[in-house]
C-alpha positions as CSV (number, residue, x, y, z in Angstrom):
1,M,-24.3,48.8,-10.7
2,K,-24.4,45.1,-10.1
3,I,-20.8,44.7,-11.2
4,L,-19.7,47.1,-8.5
5,K,-21.5,45.2,-5.8
6,K,-19.6,42.0,-6.6
7,W,-16.1,43.5,-7.0
8,W,-14.8,41.1,-4.2
9,I,-15.5,37.9,-6.1
10,L,-12.4,38.0,-8.4
11,P,-9.9,38.8,-5.6
12,L,-11.5,36.1,-3.4
13,F,-11.3,33.6,-6.2
14,L,-7.6,34.5,-6.9
15,L,-6.7,34.3,-3.2
16,S,-8.4,30.9,-2.8
17,F,-6.5,29.6,-5.9
18,V,-3.1,30.8,-4.6
19,V,-3.8,29.4,-1.1
20,G,-5.0,26.1,-2.5
21,K,-1.9,25.8,-4.7
22,Y,0.3,26.5,-1.8
23,L,-1.4,23.9,0.4
24,Y,-1.2,21.4,-2.4
25,Q,2.5,21.9,-3.0
26,M,3.4,22.1,0.7
27,P,5.7,19.2,1.8
28,K,3.8,16.4,3.6
29,F,6.4,16.2,6.5
30,D,7.8,18.9,8.7
31,N,10.8,19.3,11.0
32,G,10.8,17.0,14.0
33,E,8.9,14.2,12.2
34,R,10.5,10.8,11.6
35,S,11.0,10.2,7.9
36,P,9.2,7.1,6.6
37,N,11.5,4.3,5.5
38,F,11.6,3.0,1.9
39,E,13.7,0.5,0.0
40,W,15.6,0.8,-3.3
41,I,17.9,-1.2,-5.5
42,L,21.4,0.2,-5.8
43,P,22.9,0.4,-9.3
44,S,25.1,-2.5,-8.1
45,G,21.9,-4.6,-7.7
46,K,22.0,-4.7,-3.9
47,K,19.0,-3.6,-1.8
48,S,19.2,-0.7,0.5
49,D,16.9,1.5,2.7
50,L,17.1,4.5,4.9
51,T,17.7,2.6,8.1
52,K,21.1,1.5,6.7
53,L,22.1,5.2,6.6
54,E,21.2,6.0,10.2
55,G,24.1,7.5,12.0
56,K,24.7,10.0,9.2
57,Y,23.0,13.2,8.0
58,V,21.0,12.1,5.0
59,L,19.6,14.4,2.3
60,I,16.6,12.9,0.4
61,D,16.5,14.8,-2.8
62,F,13.5,14.3,-5.1
63,W,14.4,15.4,-8.6
64,G,13.8,14.7,-12.3
65,S,16.0,14.7,-15.4
66,W,13.4,16.9,-17.0
67,C,13.5,19.5,-14.2
68,G,15.8,22.5,-14.9
69,P,15.9,23.7,-11.2
70,C,16.8,20.2,-10.1
71,R,19.7,19.9,-12.5
72,A,20.9,23.4,-11.6
73,E,21.4,22.2,-8.0
74,F,23.5,19.2,-8.9
75,P,26.9,21.0,-8.8
76,G,26.2,22.4,-5.3
77,L,24.9,19.1,-4.0
78,T,28.0,17.3,-5.4
79,S,30.2,19.8,-3.7
80,L,28.5,19.3,-0.4
81,F,28.7,15.5,-0.7
82,K,32.4,15.7,-1.4
83,K,33.0,18.1,1.4
84,Y,31.0,16.4,4.1
85,N,30.6,12.7,3.1
86,T,33.2,11.4,5.6
87,T,33.0,14.3,8.1
88,K,32.7,13.5,11.8
89,F,29.9,15.7,13.1
90,K,28.9,16.3,16.8
91,N,26.1,13.7,16.5
92,A,26.7,12.0,13.2
93,N,29.3,10.2,11.2
94,G,29.1,11.7,7.7
95,F,26.7,13.0,5.2
96,D,25.0,11.1,2.4
97,I,22.5,11.8,-0.3
98,V,19.6,9.6,-1.5
99,G,18.6,11.0,-4.9
100,V,15.1,9.9,-5.8
101,G,14.6,10.4,-9.6
102,V,10.9,10.7,-10.4
103,E,11.0,9.5,-13.9
104,K,9.0,7.8,-16.7
105,K,12.1,6.3,-18.3
106,E,15.0,4.6,-16.6
107,K,17.3,5.7,-19.5
108,S,16.6,9.4,-18.8
109,W,17.4,8.9,-15.1
110,R,20.6,7.0,-15.7
111,G,21.6,9.6,-18.3
112,A,21.2,12.5,-15.9
113,I,23.2,10.7,-13.2
114,N,26.1,10.1,-15.6
115,K,25.9,13.5,-17.3
116,H,26.0,15.4,-14.0
117,N,28.5,13.0,-12.4
118,L,26.4,12.4,-9.3
119,V,29.0,10.7,-7.2
120,W,26.8,9.4,-4.3
121,K,25.8,5.7,-4.6
122,N,22.2,6.0,-3.4
123,H,20.2,6.6,-6.5
124,V,16.5,5.6,-6.5
125,F,14.6,5.2,-9.8
126,D,11.0,6.1,-8.8
127,Q,9.0,5.3,-11.9
128,V,5.9,7.5,-12.5
129,D,3.1,7.0,-14.9
130,N,1.8,10.6,-14.8
131,F,3.9,13.6,-13.8
132,R,0.8,15.5,-13.0
133,F,0.0,13.3,-10.1
134,F,3.5,12.1,-9.1
135,N,2.1,8.6,-8.7
136,S,5.3,6.7,-8.1
137,K,5.9,4.7,-5.0
138,V,8.3,6.9,-3.1
139,A,6.9,10.2,-4.3
140,K,3.4,9.1,-3.1
141,L,4.9,8.0,0.3
142,Y,6.3,11.5,0.8
143,G,3.4,13.3,-0.7
144,I,5.6,14.9,-3.4
145,T,3.7,17.3,-5.7
146,E,6.7,19.1,-7.2
147,V,10.4,18.7,-7.6
148,P,12.9,19.6,-6.4
149,T,11.8,18.7,-2.9
150,K,14.3,17.9,-0.2
151,Y,14.4,16.6,3.3
152,L,17.5,16.6,5.5
153,L,17.4,13.8,8.1
154,D,19.5,13.7,11.3
155,E,21.4,10.6,12.4
156,K,18.2,9.1,13.8
157,G,16.1,9.6,10.7
158,V,14.3,12.7,12.0
159,I,13.7,15.5,9.6
160,V,15.7,18.6,10.5
161,L,15.3,20.7,7.4
162,V,12.6,20.8,4.7
163,N,13.4,22.1,1.2
164,P,16.8,23.7,2.2
165,S,18.9,25.4,-0.4
166,V,22.5,24.3,-1.0
167,E,23.6,27.3,1.1
168,E,21.2,26.5,3.9
169,L,22.5,22.9,3.9
170,N,26.1,24.0,4.1
171,E,25.3,26.5,6.9
172,F,23.5,23.8,8.9
173,L,26.2,21.2,8.5
174,Q,28.9,23.7,9.4
175,T,27.1,24.3,12.8
176,Q,27.2,20.5,13.4
177,L,31.0,20.3,13.3
């Protein structure tokens, strides 16, 4: 009889777990917010940052060489980059990608870039000590708790799409021509 009186405890526990996980994994920033700036060293050795890409649409793509869904998106992202990189949009001059590799080892990061022929030049090695907490510099700045996570910025560095699919990116960029 006591068990029947407390039937609601398990569903309540499961619901709070699901809601808690959703809130934990929810991106830190939303549409209309200005993206925080960060610096990185290009493979050429030069420094760069997001302000140098203003005037273009910029996709910030948080990924990992160890992440199957991330790697599955690479062909589509490469295709978008090649299609729109030098395109003149209504309010922007081109499209670029900043790939933020959340990795323990630089060798794995470089290997994935080479293996998947990621043709954009803005690659960021964001070294993490613990994947469970995504405790790397840029991932912490953006509150990343899972990869892939993506933000599309407009020409002024304002977020216009959060976690878009390749198809959604293409549709959005088409409307900006």
